[in-house]
N, C-alpha and C positions, 0 to 999 in steps of 0.2 A: 490712315487714322481711324480708329474705331471708337464708337460711343460707349459710354459706361454710365451706370447709375451714380447719383451723387451720394453714395453711401459706401461704407466699408473702406476697402483699400484705396479706391479712387478718391474718397473724401479726405483720407489722411494725407495722400499725396498732394491734393489741392491745397490743404491747409498749410503745408510747408512751402509750396510755391507762392501762395498768397503772402505769407510772412516775408519771404525773400523780396518779393516785388514791392511791398509797402516799405520795407527797410531801405531799398535802393533809392526811393524818392522819384523814380521815373514812371511816366505814364505808360499805358498799354501801347499808345501810338509810337512813343519814342523807343520803347523796347522792340516793337514790331519792326520798325525801320532798320534797326541795327541787327536784328536776327533774320530779316527777310521773311517775316511772317506777318499775317494780318492781325490787327488789334483784336478782332473778334475771336480768332483762334486762340490767342494767348488768354483772353478772358475766359474761354471755355475750359482751358487747362486749369486755371486758377480757381474756377468755380466747381471743378469736379464733373463738369458735363461731358468731358472728353478726355481720353488718355491716348497720347501719341503712340503709334505702332513702333516707333524707333526712339531710342533714348537720346540721340544726338540733339534734337531741339531743346530738350530739357537740360542737357549738359551745358549747352551754350547759354541758355537762359540763366541757369544758376551761376555760371561764371561771370556773366554780365552784371548780375546782381551782387557780385563780390561775396559769394558764398565761401565759407571756410572749407578746408579739406574735409573736415568731419561732416559738414552739411552736404557737400557734394556726394559723399558716400551714402548718406542717409537719403538723399533725393534718388539716387540710383537704386537703393534697396526698396524704397517705397514704389518706384516705378515698376520694378520687377514683379512685386506682389500685385499691384493694380493690373498690370498687363496679364498676369496669369489668371487673376480673378475674372477679367473680362473674357478670356478664352474659355474658362470653365462655364460662364454663363451662356456663351454661344453654343457650347456643346450640349448644355442642359436644356436649352430651348427646344431641342428635338423631342424631349420626353413629355412636353405639355399635352394635357388631355384634350381630346376633341379636335375638330378641324382637320384640314388637309396637312399632310406631312410637309415640313419646311424643306426648302431647297438645300441641297448638300453644300458644304463649305467648298470654296475653290480649292482644287487639288485633291479633294477627298472624294473617292468614288461613292456615288449614292448607293444605298442598299438595293440589291436586286429585287424586282417585284416577285410576289408569290407566283407559284405555278398557275393558280387559278386566274391571276390578273394578267398573265402574259398574253398579248394579242396573238391570235392564230390567223394565218393566211387562209383564204378560201380553198387553196389546194391541199392544205394539211388536214387530214381527218382527225376528228376529236375522239380520242380513245375512251373518254368518259361519256359514252352515249347514254341517253335516257332509255329506260326500259321500254321495249317495244311490245305491242300486242299482236296477236296473230292476224288481226284485221288491218294492221297499220300498213298502208301502201307506200309510205314515204321512205322506208329503209329497205333497200334491196338485199335479198338473202345472200348473194355471193359475197358482198362486203362484210357481212356479219361473220360468215364462215371463215373469211380470211383473218379477221381479228381474233376469232377464237383459236384458229390454228397457230397464229403467232404467239398467243398467250400460252398455249400448251407447250410450244417449243421452248419458251423462256422458262417455264416451270421445270421442264425436263433437264435443261442445262443447269438450273440452280440445284436440283436434286443430285445430279451427278457430281457437281462441285462439292456439295455437302458430304457425300460419301467419301470423296478423295480427302477432304480435310479431316474427316473423322479417322480415316486409316492412317494419315500422317501423324495425328495426335497420338493414336494408339502405339504406333511404332516408336515415337519419341518419348514415351512416358518414362523410360529409364534415365532420361537426361536430367531429371530433376524438375521440381515444381517451379523453381526460380526461373529457369530458361523458358518454360512454357508461358509464364506471366510476361516475361520480356518479349516473347514473340507476339503475344496478343497486343502489346502496346505498340509494336512496330519499332523501327530504329530510334535509338535515343542518342542525341549528340553528346559528345564528351564534354566535361566541364571546360576544357580549354577552348573547344569550339564555341561553346555557349558564351564565353567571356570575350571571344575574339571579336573586336569591332571593326568597322570600316570607316574610312575617312569621311567626314561630313563638313559642311560649311562652318560648323562651330568647333572645329578641331577634330582630331582623330584619336580614338581610344585604342589602346593595345594592352588591355589588362589580362592577366592570367592569374588564377587562384594559386595560393602557395601550396595547397594540398588538394588532391582530388579524391572523392570517395571511391573506394575499391569495390568492385562487384563481388557478390557472394552468391553461393548456390542456394541459399535459403530464401524463402519469400520475404522474411522479416528484414533481411540485410540488403535486399536488392533495392537500389534507389528508385523511389517512386512506386514500389509495389505495395499493395494494401496489407497491413499487418492485422487489422481488426475487422476486415470485411468492407472497410470504407476506403475509397481512393485517397491516397496521400496528396496533400497540396504540393503543386510543383515548386521546386526550388527556384528562387529568384535568379535571373541571369542578366548579363549585360551590366553596363556601368550604371550605378544607382543615382545618377544626378544628370541634370541638364547643364550644358556649357555654352556660353556665348563669348566669342572672341572678337575684339576690335584690334586689328593688326596695325592700324594707323590712328592711334589716339594722340592728341596734341596737348601740350601744356597750355597753349593759347593759339590764337589765329596766326600769330607771327613767329611762333617758336620753331616750327618745323622747316627743315631744308631737305632738298632731294638732289641726287645726282642723276643727270639725264644725258644720254649720248646724242644730243641734238644741238643745233645752233639756236640762238634765242628766237629767231623768226619762225622756227618750226615747233616751238613749245607753246602749248595752250596757256592762257592765263591761269594763275593758281586757283585751286578749288577751295571751297569751304570744307570744314573738317569731315562732315558726313559724306561728301563726294570724293574724298581723298582716294579710297580704294579704286574707283573707276578711273580717276585721273592717273594714278600710278600705273595701272594696267595699260592704259592707252599710250602713255609716254614711255613705258619700259623703265620707270624710275626706280631708284634704290634710295632708301633712307640715308641721309648724310650725317655722319658723326654719332647720332643717337636715334633710337627708335623706342617709342612708348607703346606697350601692349597692355590692354585691359582684358582681364579674364574674369567672367562672372560664373560662379558655380552655384546651383540650386538643387537641393534634393528632390527626388521624384515622389516621395511619399513621406509617411510619418517617421520612417526609420532614420536614425542619425548616421551620417557618414563622417568619418574622421579623415581629414586631409593630413597625411603624415609629413610630407616634405615636398619641396619644389626644387627641381633640378634643371640645370641648363645643359643642353647637349649641342656641341658644335659639329656640324656636318662637314664643313670645309672652311679653310682660311687661306688668304692669299694677299698679294699686294693691293693697295687701294686702287679703285677704279679711276682711270684717267679721263673722267667725264667732267662736264660743266656743272657747277653748283647753282641751284635755283632756290630762292626763299619763297615762302608762302605769303609774305606780307611784311610791311614796315610801318612804323609809327602807330602800333597798336597799344603801346603801354604795357605795363606789367600784368601778368596773369596770376591765377592761383595755382601754385605748384602742389602737386599731390604725388609724391614719390613714395611708394610703399616698399618696393624692393628694387635694389640697384644691382646691375650686372656689368662688370668690367670685362668686355670681350677680348681685351688685349692680354688677359692673364692666361697662363698655360691651361688651367682648368677653371673656367669661369663658374661662378656660383651666384645664386640669388641671395643677396644680403639685405636683411631688414634695415630700412632707414632708421635714423635716430628717432626714438619715440614710438616705433612700430614694433609690436611683439612678433617674434618668429613663429614658425610652425611648431606644433600642429594647430589646426583649426577644426571646428565642427560646423557642418551645414545640415539643413533639412529643408523641407518644402517651404516652411514659414520663416526660415532664417538663412537666407543666402549670403554669400560673401563675394566681394569684388576685390581682385588683386591687380595692382597696377605695377608693371615691371618696366623699368627704364634701362635699356641696354645701350652701351656706348663704346666707341672705339676711336682711338686717336691715330692709328697707323696701319689698319688692316681692312680687308674686305671679308666679312664673316657671314656665313650661312648657319643658322642656329634654330633651335626650337626648345620648348619647355616640356617637362614631364611632371605630373602630379601623382604622388603616391597616395592611394586611398585605401580605406578598409571600412567594411560595414558588416557587423556580426562576424561570421566565420569567413567571409569573402574578403579578398583584397586584390589589388591590381595596380596598374600604372596607366594614366590617361595622358595622351600626347596632345600638346597644344601647339598648333602651327597656323599658317596662313592658308586655310582651305586645302590642306593636303600637301602644301609646299613649305619648306623652311622659311623663316624670316630671313631677311638679308639686310645687312648694315655695313656701310663702307665709309672710311675716313675721307675727308674732303680737303685736307691741308694742301695748300699750294695750287688748288684748282681755280680756274676762272669762276667768278661768282656774279650772279645777277639777282636783282630784286624787281618786284612789281609794285611800285608805290600806289597808294590809293588815288583813284582818279586817272591813272595812267592808262595808255592804250597799247603799251609795248614794254618789254623787259629793258631794264637799264642796269649798268654796271653797279655792283654793290659798293657802297661807301662805308668803310669801317667806322665804327663808333656811332 
């Protein structure tokens, strides 16, 4: 959890949280007990004194306060902006005038010290010696001659290299000015390579532009070559937005069920929603019957990115898993359903269909206007591995962004006819599921 000023985005988020809290009629203590958070922590969220580093606490808070689907989306949108503003303030703090340089952020290498600030060991001679006088007894003559000889050797090597480079340039003058400019810049990655992403915790992008600039022999047509004596600005590369993926979002604390290939006494108690990914990994669990995936996309700058379409890709499908069905809880009551797009994995070619009242693609995003997409995929008789693809365009660039579970496909299997167990509130072990 990171602190934030009580202004700007954090203040707007706090105002909405405070409104939901007051409308619920519950005290900070009552809310904290049900959310497993301290009353002081919730008070700081609602006052704008703090912004949680993860959205899960605010998601559970809003649902407990009976937020509408529209309010849930707005809470998530304001949290994204507040979290981004907090990170920007953290980065900007390094540019404050005066004082010692702040410590580097965790995971970020600190700037290397200047050459003059680098400590030197006693055995390492200082090549930037002070000027000596003929009467100076402190500096032995052989050492100075050694330094001068080494310096002369370096100058000789540099001069030889310069002559060789000059001869190569003269020999290649007939190849055209465009090639010479390209050689001076060094190797330039192709547009496909520049747009090719690697898997990340937030999904993996695999975008390629629809058309790549063709090289030309003239300086004016060569990509990145100066046309008026000034270096051209580098063309933007990579996916122009940030992505956050929650592979195990729940409708409510009691809505989700999982298939696990273990006996009840070998299965851990069910997790809360934010701990679901770790529980699933530890138990080798697979979502039973349906899986809810939340995808948040936010532009990286002022440029507008158009999200053209959302596609479903099936990797494999087979018979349902013959495993035991475990529920995350019972007796929780109804929750707030937020189904934005629905996917029937039993269809031959599954598609993401907008729910009633939800407009279909395209959408537009930017740094100040993110979008959150909630996809509910379900199956009644198959074991399906699948992922999503988002088609995007920004200016003359376009590509496809893959959404998956940290480099792996999502996996959902039907549970019909399988033994089922629940973990009632206050219980210390799993018990057989009681229908109804």
